[in-house]
Legacy VTK file of the C-alpha trace (Angstrom):
# vtk DataFile Version 3.0
C-alpha trace
ASCII
DATASET POLYDATA
POINTS 76 float
-9.726 5.011 15.779
-11.647 4.202 12.623
-9.756 3.878 9.331
-11.458 4.576 6.007
-9.974 3.122 2.833
-9.510 5.830 0.207
-7.586 3.813 -2.392
-6.951 0.139 -3.065
-4.787 -1.270 -5.831
-4.669 -5.053 -6.049
-2.199 -6.397 -8.596
-1.833 -9.876 -7.115
-2.071 -12.798 -9.533
-5.382 -14.652 -9.156
-3.857 -18.103 -8.615
-1.628 -19.215 -5.729
1.054 -18.319 -4.845
-0.408 -14.913 -5.868
2.776 -13.012 -6.801
2.433 -9.282 -7.382
1.687 -6.261 -5.244
-1.166 -4.902 -3.166
-1.381 -1.272 -2.007
-3.999 0.255 0.272
-4.259 3.854 1.485
-6.462 4.675 4.479
-7.243 7.773 6.494
-8.427 8.333 10.060
-9.814 11.556 11.494
-7.785 12.874 14.435
-7.793 16.215 16.250
-6.500 18.864 13.843
-6.516 16.747 10.692
-6.015 13.224 9.387
-3.641 10.326 9.787
-2.930 8.739 6.415
-1.331 5.323 6.126
-0.276 3.382 3.075
0.385 -0.349 3.237
2.342 -2.098 0.478
2.565 -5.881 0.252
4.836 -7.328 -2.417
4.866 -11.065 -3.102
7.574 -12.711 -5.226
8.384 -16.313 -6.013
12.110 -16.826 -5.610
14.402 -19.767 -6.186
17.006 -19.998 -3.442
19.326 -22.258 -5.433
19.187 -24.203 -8.707
18.383 -27.406 -6.826
15.930 -25.961 -4.307
12.198 -25.560 -4.770
10.715 -22.114 -5.223
9.676 -20.156 -2.144
7.284 -17.283 -1.648
8.935 -14.099 -0.391
6.650 -11.454 1.103
7.780 -7.890 1.825
5.516 -5.459 3.687
5.992 -1.706 4.072
3.884 0.834 5.959
4.040 4.627 5.714
2.194 6.993 8.080
1.697 10.747 7.723
-0.297 13.495 9.423
-2.228 15.855 7.124
-3.269 19.076 8.896
-6.902 20.003 8.216
-8.400 21.840 11.227
-11.789 22.234 9.508
-11.841 18.549 8.457
-12.993 19.410 4.945
-11.057 16.737 3.050
-13.533 14.718 1.031
-12.576 11.472 -0.703
LINES 1 77
76 0 1 2 3 4 5 6 7 8 9 10 11 12 13 14 15 16 17 18 19 20 21 22 23 24 25 26 27 28 29 30 31 32 33 34 35 36 37 38 39 40 41 42 43 44 45 46 47 48 49 50 51 52 53 54 55 56 57 58 59 60 61 62 63 64 65 66 67 68 69 70 71 72 73 74 75
């Protein structure tokens, strides 16, 4: 299966630890239509306690959907 990126939004800070978010939406042609997936990565710097050092917390989410398109006419 070959995925094609149709949208990319990078809102990560340029310097480490790069807090922010990153979202990418891809599609893949399958019989009868398209699979569409969206990946969200969110990076936050958190302080566990007042005396502890900061840590990087990373949350990742993935959504997957099927879009019917028997003629495969969807153009990016």
